[in-house]
N, C-alpha and C positions, 0 to 999 in steps of 0.2 A: 645212443640207442634208446628207444622208448622202453621204460622199465617193465610195463605190463606185458608187452609183446615178448621182451627178452625172457621174463620169468616163465611165461607159458612154454617156451621152447626148452628152457633149462629143466623145468619140472618134468616134462615129457622124457627128457634124456635121463634124468635120475630114476624115473619110474621104469624105463627100459632096462637100467642096470640093477635096480633094486625093486623088483616087482612085489616082493613081500618082506623079506628079511635078509640081512647080511650075516649068514651063519659064521663066516670066517672071522668077522670083527667081534662077534659075541664070544667066540671061543677064547680069544686072546686078551680081551679087554673087559674088565668089570664095568658096570653101568656108570659108576662114579669116577672112573679113571680119566684123568686129564693128561694130555700130552702135547708136545710141540714137534714140528718137523720143518726142515729147511727146504726151500725151493732152489734147486741147483741147476745152473745152466751147463749143458754138456756139449754145446755147439755154438759157434759164433752166429749172430743174427740180429734181428730187430724184434724187440718184444712188443706184443700186441695182445689185448684181451685180458689185462689184469683185472679190470672191473668185472668181467664175466667170471673169471677164476674165483674172485672173492664172492660173487653172488651165488655161485654153485654151493659153496660151503655154508653160506648164510641160510640158503633154502633147505639144505640138508639138515642143519642143526644151528639154530640161532645163537648158540653158545660159542660158536667158533669165531675167532678173530684172525685178522690177517695184517701183518706189519710189512708193508712194501718198502723195498730199498731202491726201487727204480720206478720209472713212469713209462706209460705207453709211448712208443716211438723212439725210445733210447736204444742205442747199440749195446748189445750184450756180448760177453765173451765166455768161452769155455772155462768152467771152474768157478764162475762168479756166483755168489749167493744173492738171489733176487728178493728174498723175503722169508718170513717165518709165519707158519700157521700154528695157532694155539687153540686148544679147547677140548671138548669131549673126544676121547681117542676113537670111540666107535664111529662117531660122525666123520672124523677126518679120514679114517680108513675107508668108509663107505663111499665118500664123495671124491676121493683122490683121483680115480681114473677119469671120471666125467670132467672134473675141473681141468685136468691135464690135457685131455682130448681137445677141449676148446682152446686152451692157451697155446698148445703146440701147433695146432692147425692155423690159428689166427696169426701167430708169429711167423710161420712159414710163408703165408701170403704177404704179410707186411715186408718181410725180408726180400722176397722176389720182386715185389712192387718197387721197393726202394732202389734195387739194382737197376730196374728198367727206367725209373724216373731219372736216375743219375745220368743215364745216356742222353737225356733230353736237356741237360743243363745248358743254359745260354740260348734256349729257344722259348717261344711262347706257346708251344704245343702242350696240350693237356693229355694225360694218360688216363683212360677210363676203363672201368670194368664192364662186364656184360651180365646177361641173365644166365650164363652158363655156370650156375652155382649148384652146390650139393643140396638136394631137397631137404628142407628143414634147417639149412645152415645159411641161407642168403643174408639174413640180418647180420650175422657175425662175420661172414666172409667179406661183405661189402664194407663193413666197419674196418676190417683189417687192411683193405686196399686204401682206405682213407688215411689210416695211421701211417702206411708206407709212402704216402705222398700222392696217391692217385685220387681220382674223382669218380663219382658214381654216374653211370649212365641212367637209364630208368630203373626204378626199383621193381616195377611190375608192369603188366600190360595196360593198366589204367592210366599211367602217367604220360603217355605219348602215343601218337599214331605212328607206328613204324611199319612201313610197307616193304616187306622182304620179297624175295623172288616169287614165292608161292602166292602172295597177295597180288603182286603185279600181274602174274599169269591169269589169275582168276578175274581180275578187273579188266583185262584186255590190253594191258600195256602201261608204261610208266605214266604218261600223261593222263590216261583215263583213271588210273588209281589215285593220282593226286587230285584230280577233279572231284572224284567221289568223296575223298577224305575232306577236302575243303568244304564241300556241301554239308557234310556231317558234323564237322568239328566246330566248337565255339572258338572265338578268336583267341582265347587264352591257351588253346591246346596246340602244341607244335606238331608239324607233320614232317617226318623223316622218310626218305626213300633210299633203299639199298639198290645200287646199280653195279653192273659188272663190265661196262664199256664206256668209253668216252662219249659215244653218241647218246647213250641212255642218261648219262650225267647231264649232258646239255639239255635233253628233253625234260629232265626233272627240274632243272633251273628255269627253263622257259615256262614250265607249268606252275611255278611258284612254290616249290617245296622249301621249307624252312631250313632243313638239314639234308645234305646229300652224303650218303655213305658210299665210299669207293671200296668195293669188296673184292679182294683177291686180284687186284689189278697190278700190273708192273709199275715200277717206279717211274718209268718214262710216261706211261699212260696217266698215272696219277698227277704228275706235274702238268701234263697237257690239260687234263680235266680241270684242275685248279685254275689255270689261266683262262679257260673258256667260261667257267662259272663266274669268275671275275667279281667276287664279293657279293653276288646276289643271294648266296646261301652259305651257311656255315658248312664247312667240309670236314667230314670224318672219314677215316679209313680203317679198315679192319681186314683180318685174314692173314694168317701165317706171319704175324709180327713177332719177332723174337729179340732177345738181347743183342744178337749179332747184327740185325738189320734195322732196329728201331730208329737209330740216328739217321740212317739214309732215308727212311720213310719220312721222317720229320722234315728233311730238307726239301721235300716236294711242295711245301707251303700249306699243308693241311692244318686245320685248327685243332683237331682231336684225333688221337689214336686210341682205338678201343681194342682190348685184348682179352679174350676168354681165358688165355693161359694164366692170367693173374690168379684166377680162382680154381680152374680145373687142372692145372699142371704144376702148381707150386707144391713143394714138399712140406715137411714139418721142421720145426726147430726142436731138437731133442732136449727135453727138460725132465727133471725128476724130483720127486718129493722124497727126501732121504733124511737120515740121521734123526729118527724118531726118538724122543726122550720122554719118559714118564715124569710129569710135573707133580701130580698128587693123586690121591685116591679118595677125594671127597673132603 
């Protein structure tokens, strides 16, 4: 992740949680009090976001250090000690929740992604995220998908021309939409079209789309569409893809499966900062 962009988001999150002063931390810890605390795993999963976790504490108080016992992408288990935070007690207390919020959320996404990727073992199908991310969290959520073994679709609207149902309707049809996109786009910009029928998929291929997304189509129709496209475009599918059906969807011959569930439906991995110990008072 780009450090400057990451920092701006983290600083906003810290300001949201500490708009002026953390009264609770001041009450229990003197200004010169230094402490340590352990990061404890309370649920099996895949860890993701350790760099973000550390950066939250650094931005809250530069005197805080973090000794990691694991690396992003590792499997973790309940009861495992993942690392130790040390430094000014007030800073640790104040930044604790923001740091954990990022780490738990990112680890939940990485865990869910890893499970879905494992169902694609033995295939060449890539699992991609979408733009169905939490506002202000896209940078972190897409990074978590990557840690879990997935790939990123487009990061934002500027990276690709993606013609969805509303775009196609306004353009007057699939072929017309692709024609308008091709006239507008430089040769370096990909054109993707979302279709909901085999006929529209064939029209998109004939019109010269670079990527054709088969949206909410049956497995039988997806297989037929892939055969008719016949390598003229990269084929992506999306819509209601779950852990239960992802392997069957992959069997249709598509190149990419995109799933909004990776970011909008993943839970968290339960983590906690516990066992605070006073190290010194200055």
